[in-house]
C-alpha positions in Angstrom: -126.7 -77.6 220.4 -129.9 -78.5 222.2 -129.8 -81.0 225.0 -129.7 -84.6 223.8 -132.9 -85.4 225.7 -134.8 -83.2 223.3 -133.4 -84.6 220.1 -135.5 -86.6 217.7 -134.5 -90.2 216.8 -133.2 -88.9 213.5 -131.1 -86.1 215.2 -129.7 -88.6 217.7 -128.5 -91.0 215.0 -127.2 -88.1 212.8 -125.2 -86.7 215.7 -123.7 -90.0 216.7 -122.8 -91.0 213.1 -121.3 -87.5 212.4 -119.3 -87.6 215.6 -121.1 -84.5 217.0 -121.5 -86.6 220.2 -120.2 -90.0 221.2 -122.5 -92.8 222.1 -120.8 -92.8 225.5 -121.5 -89.1 226.1 -125.1 -89.6 225.1 -125.5 -92.5 227.5 -123.9 -90.5 230.3 -126.2 -87.6 229.6 -129.2 -89.9 229.6 -128.2 -91.6 232.9 -127.6 -88.1 234.4 -131.1 -87.0 233.4 -132.6 -90.2 234.8 -130.8 -89.6 238.0 -132.2 -86.1 238.3 -135.8 -87.0 237.5 -136.5 -90.6 238.4 -137.0 -90.0 242.2 -139.9 -87.9 241.3 -141.2 -89.9 238.3 -140.5 -93.4 239.4 -140.3 -94.5 235.8 -137.5 -97.1 236.1 -137.4 -100.3 238.0 -133.9 -101.2 236.9 -131.2 -99.5 234.9 -128.3 -101.4 233.4 -125.7 -98.6 233.6 -122.7 -100.9 232.9 -124.4 -102.6 230.0 -125.5 -99.3 228.4 -122.0 -97.8 228.8 -120.4 -101.0 227.4 -122.6 -101.0 224.4 -121.9 -97.3 223.9 -118.2 -98.0 223.9 -118.7 -100.7 221.2 -120.6 -98.2 219.1 -117.9 -95.5 219.6 -115.1 -98.0 218.5 -117.1 -99.1 215.5 -117.5 -95.5 214.4 -113.8 -94.8 215.0 -112.9 -97.9 212.9 -115.2 -96.8 210.1 -117.5 -99.9 210.5 -121.1 -99.6 209.5 -123.5 -98.5 212.2 -127.2 -99.5 212.5 -130.1 -97.3 211.6 -131.0 -96.7 215.2 -127.4 -96.6 216.5 -127.1 -95.1 220.0 -130.8 -94.3 220.4 -131.6 -94.8 224.1 -134.6 -97.1 224.8 -136.6 -98.1 227.8 -139.0 -101.0 228.1 -142.3 -100.8 229.9 -143.8 -103.8 231.6 
């Protein structure tokens, strides 16, 4: 499996919905990558780690419970100012 940072949106959603990866694992991978690269890139002013991990846990529970998931479920986003 390729690194999640290189997945398309469709691959990300498919992998979360199928259980290939949990939303929590995806967030952790994304945060790790940000940690490795952001000192050099300076792309982020603020990162809501707790919020991202909390939302990931909600997604994981919904998937486990068989609840419907949104069409962009688990796709990491960043906002530019």
